N, C-alpha and C positions, 0 to 999 in steps of 0.2 A: 847784795843788790843785783848781782849778775843773774842769780836764779830768778828773782822777781822780774827783772827786765826781760829775761827769756820767756817766762810764763806769760807776761803781758804783751810780748813782742814790741817792747819799747827799748830805746837806747838808754843806758844808765844815765847819760848826761841829761836826757829829757826828764827823768825822775828827779834828779838834783835840781834842775831848773824849776820844776813845779814846786819844790820845797823853797827855793830862793824867792819866788814871786808870791808865795803864800797860799798856793792852791792846796798844798799838802804840808802838814807839819813835819818838822824834822823828826825822824823816828828815834826810838830809844836805841842805845848802843850796848853791845856786849862789853865785857871787861876788856876784850882784845880790840875793841873799836869797830866791830862789824855792826852794820845797821840791822835792826830787828824790826820787822814789819808785822803788825797784828792783822788779823782778818779784816778788821774795820778799816785799816789804812789801805789794804789791798783793794777793798771794795771802793774806797774813795778814788783810787787811781783808775779803776775800771770805769767809774762814772766820768772822770775827766777825759779818759780816752774815748769813750762813746760820744761825749759831747763835742769833742774835737772833730770826730768823724762826721757829725751832723753839721759842722761848719760854724759852731758857736765861737765867739771870741773868748779870750781868756777872762775878760771882765764879766761876761755873761756866765761863764763856767764858774767863776769864783762866787757869783751871786747864788747860783744853784747849790753849790757845795755849802755855802753859808746857811741857806734855807734848810738843807738837809741836816746839817749838824746842829742847828738851833731848834730842831723839831718844830718848825713852823709849817709843816706839811700835813698836819692832822694825824701823825703817826706817833705812837708813844715810845717806841723803841727805835732809835736811830742806828741800826746795825746793817741794813741792806740799802746802800745808796742807790742802787738801780731801782728798787721798788719806791724809794722815797722820791726820786726824780720823776717817776711816772705820776705820782700823786700831787706834785707841785703845780 
């Protein structure tokens, strides 16, 4: 998580908070208990981060993330949250 937090310039507590409030699912864990983030999960966190910068509330961000993950934006492959957010 430290590497991811550093890459995204987020506090690890912020990432855990996003998991707690349902903006981001809890990631898989390694056998030793380390969190393992997929590219898809990293893109979701980037979308959340960008939406926060734009001043959107957590409720609004959650709605955007749900639209993106439920493929309701007219995109067949939900892998790039940034592109999906632009199409919503």
